[in-house]
N, C-alpha and C positions, 0 to 999 in steps of 0.2 A: 817170255818170262823173263830178260836179263835186266840185270840193274848196274846200269854204269856208275863207276862209283873214281875217285883220284884221291891221292895222300894228302895228309895235310900233316904238318910239324905244331905241337903242340906250344899254345905260347911260353911255354919255357925252354922249348926248343931240346927238351929229351927225349922223345916221343914220338914215332909218327903210326898215324893210324888212318885208316881207310874212313871215309863218308861219302854216302852216294853225291851221287850231282843229279841236281834238280833236273827233274825230269817232266818238266810239267805236272797239272793235277788237275782232279776229277770233279765237278762242282755238282750240286745238288739236280740241277737239270738231267745229268750225264747220267745220275743212280736211279732217278725218280725214271726215266726212262729204262735202263737197264731191268728195273725190278718189275716194272711195269708188263716187260715183256717175258720175264719169267716166272710169271703167276697170274691170276685173274682179274685183278685189280687193273683201273685203270689209272693211269697217272698222274690225273687231278686228286686220284682221292689217295693213293702214294706220296704227292705231295703234302697232300694237306696231312696224312700218318707224319711225315716228318716235319711238317710245322709245330706240330701238338708236341711230336717228341722233347723238341728242342726246347718248346716252353716247359713240359714238366719236369726235364734236367734240370734248367733255371731253375723252377719254384722250391725243389727239391733241393737243390744246394743252397737255396737262400736259406734254408731252412736248416741246416745242417747236416743233412741227411747225403747218403754216398748212395746213387744208382748203380747197380749191375743191370747190364743185358746180359743175358745168358749166349755164351757163345762169343759174345764179342769184349766186352772188361766191365771195370766199373771207373766211374766219373766223382769226383770228391773235389774239394777242395782246397787249396794250402792258402797258409797265414802268413803272416811276416807282422814284425815289429821296427821301426827307425830307431828306438831307443835301444840303445846297447849297454846293458849290465849282466851281472852273472849273480845278480841278487834278486827271488823271486818278487820279494816286499816290496822292492822300488818301482816294478811295474805295474799299470793299469788298465784296466780295458780301454778306456781312449787310444792308451799306444798299442793294439791290434789294429790290423787293417788286411782285408782281401787283399791275397798277391796272384795267387792264378785258379787254374783248372788243370786236376792231376786227371791222366787217364789209365789206366793198370791194363794191360789186355789180358782178356783170359790166355790159356796157354793152347786151349783147342784154337784161336783164331793164331798165334805164333807159328804153331804147329802147321795149319793149313798156308801162312805165308810163306814158310820154309821151305815148303815143297814143291820140288821143282825149280827153285830158283839157281841163276844162275849168275856169274859176274863179270864184270869186262870192263879194264881199266883203261879211262880215256883222261886227258889232260882235259882240264876244267874248261879252257878258252877251248877245244876242242869240240864241246858238244853244244856251242851258240847255231842256233839251228837258222839264226839272221842276222845280218853286218848290221852296220851303223845308220845305215840308209833307210835300211827296212824298218829298225827299229823306231828311226824317226818320225817316218811314214804313218809307224801302228799308234805312235805317240799323237799326232794331228788327228788321224781318226777317232783317236779317243774322245778329243775335244771337239768332233763335231756335233755328237750328242749328250755331252756334258760342260757341266763350268769349272769343273773340276774332280781331280783323279786322287785315286792313294797309289803307293808304290805297286800294292799287289795287284793293282786295276791294272798297271800298266808291263807289272811282269806277269800277268795273267796272258794276257792278249800278245805281247813279242814272244812270248815261251822262252823264258831268259828265267835266270836264277835270283835270290832275294836280293844278295851282293850286286850283281848285275844290274838289278834293277836300278837299287839305293847311286850305284857310281852313275850310272847315267842320267838320272834325276838331279844328282849334286852339279854333273857338268851343264844341263841343259837350265840351271839356275844361275849358275857362275856366269852362263853365256848370255843372261838375261834373257832366254825363250822362255822360263819357265818362273812362278814367284813362290816363295815356300813358305805355307804360313801352319803355324801348330794351334793346333784345337786344344791339345791340353799336351800333359806332362809325357804321355807317348805317343798319339795320334799327330800323325803330318799329311795336310792336304797339299796337291800344287794345282797354280792356276794358271793357265794363258797366260803372257805381259802382252800388251795390246801396244 
């Protein structure tokens, strides 16, 4: 239960703070198998329950409700506006937009995570499990079964950080290997150049 971390300097260069170094992620399939082995439910039943839970949380949040899962935490939405003013009377409902989903963990979960946790300082580049050649092979492997990928797809398969994933994909775009397509304001997909 060792968490690897590196030190980072704040953008204003006034403070150094520790940040976990990405050590991969766990997906729904792994969680489904884990839960199935820990209880009497079949993995298909667990998967169905998790999908239903996601839909329930989404529907509840869309109706302005928060969702509390005992022992885990509370999901709620955050809002934003593009309009900048200090006068409430200048604001209109049309100026308000959904921003994000906030998760506030319960103390019980935080305590369970904290218990027995140890830390190891590593330099971020020391944590890369694959070299550039292997990353490129992973990239080409992804395109064998898909027409496009996301930075998250590449990150997960290559077991690298978000930062390294974006950096690699930008380099592949600059080299003409990939083309970048903006789906909307935030989402980008990558396609192989033929």
